[in-house]
Steps between C-alpha positions, in 0.01 A plus 500: 500500500407148606341230284220457748399869475469499126449136392659318203752690303586752784337783306463831682155627574357775280291745699167604338465867407229726360400405142563849352820573688732417205874503578689799352713265288196381309365846448843630402544223232149581352589867493826435321327283233237773448759769478703313240195432291386857520837636401507263197155611393595861539826453325332349188626250244861588530510430870291191462733363227804581716351327802444178298849516355656542840284311744251255333586134509583402137606130459682569176753694698646176633534325167549738206839631450501867435153550616460880567522548874694658788760256637364322802138589433423130445576435867348798677185474291416187692392740773438829328228367272271475804510884529340553154134468407305518173216714611319634808268204523796262507649704780169528687447125524860434598491786756174365655638143536823631627319697766302198603762224506804729553343626832468144627857415409665834620329466839654161547842530338557872562595771249834350388345156477214635285738678262721191484208276419379730232840491337530121515152455349570747222823318410340154507212634299742653247695180478185300425414748222856474369480128489179482301587787260875424473659703222188675384449873466216560742474763765414364848384756754279547804504416864278206465776248570590677836134537583446125440795439726344705777174306452690169530677622812178624660327158477692329788424805709134538403425129569737478794394377845360737760718501814524716800586854388450452122545260214768233436561434131461162346818306467580350147354170605183656647458715183483197261249339739278804547184447297408863517841615396504258208156610384615857504810413296288301252271791437789738457666261261180471294460870481869537399480247226174644359641849508816387317294310237278795426758766521323663800819610677524867413637657186802712447547825314638284221308212361755217533558525872347380821543262789303175504442175685855376505620806689207462747591135559871567535432790748255297692743212556776745580275673748425178693862392503611849593252524783629182674859615451438844647260379770782269638736795496242712685475234771885487539510877514255500794 
């Protein structure tokens, strides 16, 4: 693919598609999240407690010797925490934003790229929570970090340049010079900080758990970085 056809950065062109034609990968992930939450609700307190013990991100696992846990759960929980939600409202909001921004990303990166970016954003969101709550006994859960990563990855595409046959995403240099993209990010940052300060991030089935602004920010940054990494790979694959 030539530089002249796609402009700076040699990004491939994304072809516009119908708004409501969501990729199967996005719909499948939403269905999996809903199925897991429904199963935990049906299973009752014992299932919910077991899911937290096995899959929630708990910073104390990394620092407290003898902390009750399954060996290795401190590592896999950096991804599995994203599959748990506190209540249906928490899941509904995450599912809605996942549908909107995940569709944009999956159409450009493809199904594997979409899943890969979700995983990267979940991990970076988890690491951000881990850094700010190091050693504490708090239960971090929810797909908000991954969803924030999808939002971050969608920005270069949404504000990309119209070219023949579709849209060319903004390069990193163009992104930091795009007024519209920066305004969008500033509004998102303000909402994230306000929601974190007021506790408006969704509650869990136990009082001392949740996912807040640090996971959103970590996931957002991981999503942007992941997009440019995976977009480059998509161009080379073509």
